[in-house]
N, C-alpha and C positions, 0 to 999 in steps of 0.2 A: 780663101779656100773653104769650100763647104764640107762640113762633117756631119755625121748623124748625131742628133741630140735626143731622139726618141725613136723607138721601134716597137713593133708587135709582129710576131711570127704568124704568117698566114695559115689558115686551116681550111679544110674541105667543108663546104656547107653541110650541116648535119642536124639531126634532131637530138633531143635529149638535154638541151639547155633552155631554161625558161626565164623570162620571155626571150624568144629567139626568132629573129627575122631573117636568118640566113637562107632558109629554104624558100620562103615566099618572095624574098627580095623586095624591091621598091618600084613604085610607079606613081608619077606625079607627086612625089614626096621629097621632102628635104630631110637630111640627116646631119645633125650637129654632134660632133664628138669632141670631148675634152681630154687633153693629154698633158702630162707634166714633163717639161723639158729638162734634160740633163746638162745642157749647155746653152750659152747665149750667143748673141750677135746682133748685127744691125739689119740683116736680110734673112729671109727664110724661104724655103720651098718645101713641097710635100711630094711623097711618093704614094701612088695608088696601085695596088696589086689586084689582079684578077687571075691569080695563079691557078685557080681551080675552075675557071669559067670555061664553058664549052661554046660560047658565042660572045661577040663583043658587047660591051656595056657603054652606054653614052652618059657622060656627065654633062648636063646642060649649063650648069653654073656652079661656081665654087668660091669660097672666101676663107680668110683666116683672120684671127684677131686675138688679142689677149682676153683670157676668160674673165667673166664677171660672175655674179651669183647665178647658180643653177644654169639655165640655158642662155643666159644673157652674155653679151660681149662687152668688155670694158669700153666706156664712152670714148669715141674718137679713134678707136684702134682697128675697126673693121676694114679689111682691105680685100678687094676682089682678086681672085687668082686667075691667071691666064696660062694657056698651054700653047707654046709656040706663037704667042701673041693673040690667040683666040680665046673667047670666053668659055668655050666648051671643049670637050675632048672625047674621043672614043678609046676605051681601054680594050686592047685586043684580047681575045680568048687566050688564057694561059700566059698573059703578058703583064706589063706594068707601064705606067707613064710617070713622068716627073714634071711638075709645074714649073713655070718660070719663077725666078726669084723676085720677091717683092720686098719693099722697105717696111720692116716692122722690127722695132727694137725689142728684144726679149732677153731675159736673164735666166741663168741656171736656176732651177727650182720653180720657175714660173710656169703656169698652165696657159695653154692656148686652146682656142676652138678652131676646128676645121669643119666647114659646112659644105655639103655636097647636095646638089639638086639633080634629081633624075626625072626627066620628062617622058621617058619611054620605059617600058617594062625591062627590068634588069635581068629577070630570072634569078636563080639561086646566087647568093652573094658570097664570095670569098670573105672570111671573117676571122677574128680572133675571139674565141668563145668567152674566156674568163678575163675580163678587163678589170674587175673590181673597181670600176669607175662608171659613172652614169653617162649614157649616150641618149640623144633625144631625136624624136621623129615628129614631123608635122606635115600637113597637107600643103601642096603648092610650093612655089619658089620662095623660100625664106632665107636664101643665101645672103641677102642684103639686110635682113632684119636683125638689128643689134639688140632689141629688147628681149626676144626669146619667148614672147607670150604665145606665139603660134605653135610651139612645140608641145604636143599633148600626149605623147607616149614616150616611155623610157625603157631602156634595157641596160644590162651590164656587159655588153660585148662591143667590139669595134668592127667596122665593116669597110672593106676596101683599103682603108688607110694603113699603110705598112711602115712609113717612116716620115719624120720631120727632120730637115737638115737646115743648118744655120752656118753663116760665114764666121764661125768661131776661130778658125785657123789652128785649132788644137788637134794634135794627133795622139793623145794619150787616153783615148776612150777605153772603157772596160765593158766587155760583153759577158753577160751571165747566160750560160747555156744549160738548160735543165727542164724539169717537169713542173708539176703544180707547186712545189715548194719554191721554185724560182719564180713562177708566175704570180705567186702571192696568196695562194689559197690559205685561209685562216687569218689573214690580216683584216683590219677593219675596212670594209668597202668605202670608197670615196675619201679616205683619209691619207692615201699615199704612204702606207706603212709597210710595204713590201720590203724585203731585205735589199733589193736594188735601190730603193729610195733611201734607206738608211745608209747604205754604202756610199752613195753619192754625197750625202751630207758629211760623212767622215773623211772622204778623200778629196773633195773639191773637184772631182773628175766626172765627166759624163759617163754614167753607168747605164748601159743599154740592156733591156730585159728581153732575152730571146728564149724565155720559158714557154712551154705549152703544157697545160694541165693534162696529166695522164700519159705524157709522152714516154716512149720507150727508146732505149738505145739501139736495140737490134731488130725490132719488128714494127712495121707500119700498122696504123690503126685508123679505121674509118672515123672515129670520134677524136682521137688524140694525136693526129698528125703523122707526118712521115717520120720514119725512124731517125734517130739522132745521127747515125753515120751517113745518112743521105742528106739531111737538111742543113748540116753545118755550113756548107758552102753558101747557100742562099741566105740563111738567117744570121750568120756571123761574119763569114769571110767577105760577104758582099757589102758590109757596112763600111762607111767612110770614116777614117780617123781613129780606128781601133788598133791598139797595140797589145792588148791583153785579153785573153778569154779564160773565164772561170767555169770549170765543168763540174756539174753536180747531177749525175744521171745514172740510171740503172735500177733504181728502187722499184719501179713499176714492172720491169722485166722479172725481178725476183718475186714481187708480190702476186702478179697475175699467174706466174708459174706455180706458186704455192696454192692459190685458190682454184686454178683451172678455169677461171673466167676472164675473158677479155673480149671486147666488142668485135674484134676482127677474127679471132681464133677461138673456136670452141671445140675441144678444150684448148687452152693456151699451151704453147710448147713449153716443155720443161727446160729451164735455163740453168747452166752450170757456170761456176765462177770463171773457168777458162774461156768460155765464150764472151762473157762480159769484159774480161781483161783484154781479149783481142779487140773488142769494140772500142775500149778506151785507147788502145794503141793506135787504132785507125783514126780516131779523133786527133790524137797527138800528131800523127803523120800529116793529116790534112791541114792542120793549123800551123805547119812549119813556117817560120818567119814571125809568128806572134809569140809572146810570152804565154805559156799554157799552165794554168793553175788547176791542180786536181784537188777536189774536196772529197773527204770520206763521206759515205752515206750516213744520214742521221739515224739515231736509234729509232726502231719502229716496233719494239716489243709491245704486245697487247693490241696492236692494230689489226685490221682485216688483211694486211699483207703478211702477217707473222705466221710462222710455223717452223717445224723442225728443219725442213730443207731450206727454207728462206733464211733462217738463222745461220746455217752453215755457210751458205753462199755469200750472205752479207758480210760475215766475219772474214771470209777468204778474200773477197774483193777489197775490203777496207785495208786488210793487211798488205795486199799488193800495192794499193795506192800509197800507203805510208812508207813502205820499205823498198820498193823497186827502183826508185831513183829515176823513173822515166818521165815524170812530170817535172817541169822547171821548178815549180813551187808546190808544196803540199800544205793544205789547211785541214786540220783534224776537227771537222765539225761534229763528228760522232762524240768525241770526248768533250767538246765545248758545251754540248747540249744534253749530255747524259745525266740521268739521275744518279747521284753519288752512291745510292744503295743498290742500284740495279742498272748497270751500264747499257743494258739492252733496251732500256726505256727512256723516253724523253723526261727530263726533269719536269715535275708537275707545273712549276711556275712558267714553263716555256711551252706547254702543251695546249694547242687549240681546243682539244677535247676528244679528238679521234685517235690519239697516240701515234699519229703519223705526221701531222702538219704542225709547225710552230704557230704561236700567236704573235702579236706585235712585239712583245718583249723578247721572245725567242728569235724573231727575225733581226732584232737589234743586236743580239749576241752574235748571230752569224756574221752580220756586217762588221762588227768589231773584230772578230777573229780574222776575217779576210783582210780588212784594212791593215791589221798589224803585220801581215805577211807580204804586202805588196811593195 
């Protein structure tokens, strides 16, 4: 049985992330992406998403292999990918495709490369903006090139690749659903120090990161993805082998409401606690059948999201998460990461520097807190 061992939530092609190839897309170029798996198996397959495409995209060649140094593939592990037996495939507009399964032994915690060659103009590319991992681009068909020397450009986003699946046979996967804190902003790029990585190490289970930087619970954003109450079905409930979802979402709704600035709404709508609570209840309702874990919002005093109204709403939402009994399990991340002298602020040792996002140590504390409650 195939289960999801890695995922990235698709986003609309957009400007504002550098370097960013999503608007220009690809033509006669190869794209090599490196992803760290949360589970293992003897066979793998990949999912490619064109969720935000307005015309089909042709993939002329593709391969998968265990990752080597930088853009290289580990010797002897490069395997061509096929789609219905063919070496190429057309991804329909607003659709997805799944490759055939190939023999490739992989282990949990191991990284693989997925290489795609585009021989025709793709147009704007569905992508995941904040990968905090390096992807590589090169001219021509490099899908069979294990050495990687032909890749001469890099970015920290993923394009078209939305999932890797393996025949692990396990059904105890954990999906993390949230914003930039779940996505891993503030962790060391290229080091796999997000709290999803740390949680996988502590639980021995596949932990699937369904975070999008800047994401909101209640409102869509051109930059930061569809609202949480809309995308849960695609980005979590559509994953294979998941039995638990961990929710950490709503801080951007509060913060953008406080500042009045948000890329889609100017001014941003004022959000009250009751609205966010209704949003959380909707997530719980949609996720029926899964174990649903609710996390309190992290301290954010002193950040650009902070203010009198934000403080009030944040406190009220956290109190509801703690005391309502509506989540199956509650993890109090606010208290786990708070400064002992000022509970509205992140502890200095856990602060990336913007008083909003944790650093590597803070993400480790988050993982420890959640692991202890599962």
